[in-house]
N, C-alpha and C positions, 0 to 999 in steps of 0.2 A: 822452168820459167813458163810463164801462163801465157796464152794468146791474147790478142787485142781485147780489151774491155773497159767498159767505165768503171771508174773507181767508186766503192761506196762511201756514204757519209762517214765521217771520223767519230771516233768514240773514245773509249778508255776503259769500260767495264770489264772487258776480256783481260787487259793488262793488270787490272786491279785484282781479278780473280786470281790470274797467275802468280801475282805476288803474295796472295793470302796463302796459297799452296806452299809457299817456301818456307823452309825451316826459320825458327825464330832468329837465329844468328844472322841469317842472309837478308832477312826483313830488316833487322836492325842496321846491317852494313848499308842497305839501300836508303835508308832514312837518313844515316849520317851523310851519306854522299849527297843526297838531296838539300840537306840542310846546309852544308858547305857551299854547293852550287849557288843556292839561292842567295844565302849570305854575301858570297862573293860578288854575284851580279848586282846585288843592291848596293855594296860599298864602291864597287868599280864604277857603276853608273853615277853615283853621288860625288865621289872624290878622285876619280880617275884610277886607272889600273897602276901606273907607276907609282904614284902618291899613296896608295894603299900597301901597307905592309903584309906579309904573311903573318907576322905576330898579332897585328890587329884582327886580321881575318879570322884566325883561329880563336882569339880571345871573344869575338863576337858571336862565333859559332859554338863556344863553349866545348872545345876538343883540344886535344893536345896536338903539337906538330907531327908526332908520330903517327896519330891517327890521321891527320891531314896526309900524310905522304903514303899511307896504306890504301887510300882511296884516289889519290891523284898524283901523277909523278913530278908535276910542277905547277907553279902558279898560273901558267898560262893554260894549262889543262882545265881547271876548274873555272876559269873565265869564258872558255868556250864551250862548256858542256853541253849546251842546247845545240850547238852545231854538231857536236861529236855524237849525239843521241841520234842524229838522222842517219848518219855514215855506218854506226854501230848496228841499227836496225835493218839497215839496207844490205850489209854484208851477210847479216845472219839470215835475213830472209831469202837471199840469193843462195846460199849454201844448202838451205833446205830443198831446194828445187832442182829437179833435173831440165836440162835444156829442151824446149819444144817449140818449133817454129822459128820465126826470125829472132835472132838473139837480141837485137836491140829494141824489139818489143819487150822481151822477157825482162830486160834490164829497167825499161820504163815501169813495167807492172811491178817489179820487185821494190824500186823505190816508191812508186806510189803507194803499195801496201804498207811500207815502212812508214812513211809519213802519216797515213791514215791512223795507224795504230798507236802514234805518239798520244800522250795524255792531253787532256783538253787545255791545260794551262801551258802547253809547250809554245803555242802562237805566240804568247805574250814574251815569254823568255827568249824565244828565238829572235823576235824583233829587237827586243833590248840587247841582245848578244851581238847581233849583226850591227848595229849602231855603235856599240863598243868596240867591236872588230875595226870598223872602217875608220875610227878615231884613234886607234892605237897602232902604229906600224909593227910594234913587236907581235901583236896578235894576228895581224894580217900575214905575217912570215910564218907564224905557228899553224895557222889553218892551211896555208898553202901547202906546207910540209905534210900535214895530218892528211889532206886530201890526196896528196901524191902516193902516201902509204895506202890509202883505201883503193886507189886504182890499182895498185900492185896486188892487192888481195883479190879484186874482181879479176884481172888477168890471170893469175893462178888458179881460181876457181874455175873459170871458163876453160883455161887450158886443159886442166884435169877432166873436165865434163865433156869436152869436146874432142879429146885426143889429140890435141895441137900443141905444138912447142909454145912455152910461155915467151918466147921472144918473136911471135907472130905479130906483126905490126897491126893487123886487122883487130886483134884483141885490145892492144894500146889505144887504138883509135876509138873503139867502141867505149871502153872505160873512161877515156877523158871526154867524149861526146856526152855521157850520161852526167858527169859532175858538171860540165858546162851546161848543159839544158836546165839542170837544177838552178844554176846560179842565175842564168837568164829569167827563168820562172819566179824566182824568188825576189829578184832585185826590186821590181816595182811594189810587190807585196809588202815588202818591209818598209819601202819609202812610204806607202799608204797606211802604215800601222796596222797591217792584217786586215784591213778592212776588206769584207766578203768571206773572211774566215778561212778555215781549211779547205772548204769546197773550192774557193775561187784559187788558192795555191795550186790545188791538183789540176783544175782546169787550165791553168797558165802552164803547168808541167807537160801536161799532154799536148797542149798547142806548140811547146817549144820542141818536143819531140816530132811532132808533124812537120815542123820546119825545117828538120834534118835534111830529108831527102829532097823537100821541094827546093831547099837553097842549093843544093847540088844541082839541080836543073836549070838554074838561073843562067841566060845567055845574055851577053852583051852584043848588040849589032854593031858591026864596023861602021855603018852610016850614021850611028847615032851622033847628034851633035852635043859636045861637051858642055856642061852647065855654064851658065854665064853669071854675070854679077859679082865675080871675085875680083 
């Protein structure tokens, strides 16, 4: 995990180059996955998640149900693909690095680098996906469950790298602080339709991480007057 630093501007050329280096079968698999996710986001946004059947989705995407289930385990999974991309990239980045310095800084840098490396169209897809999630209780529950799984992965990774027991509460707190910082950073950015682009999202993310130790230092004075006007 890297030391404190500023995040670079986002791109997508490296990811594209990596994809071109993949075998043809793998490139086709990725294209099918993207087609399904893009079609699902369009249909779910226009007609609603519950009202759009899996049959209509695969028909629009021109694939079979068996192809769908080779790409995604459930209809909920394809709906939140842009969300899942962040956490898949984050855990992959984290697993590639050795801990170095303050662990929370390393988690921040891994999440920053994961976000920066996502393709340029991810901003649009993520905003639409988050708005869909917020309007759909089933997707809110699915994402919450997914993030819990991500946090378990992070705890297991840190425990192995640091030689700690995976029941160490410090690891769980760190893992959950990271996902919470992302939520806080992305909330207003999504509400503003990604105005300011990826650079602003990364800035908000770093601000959220800086607020963690600052918030722990907050003190309330016993002599402070309670707020009035209620």
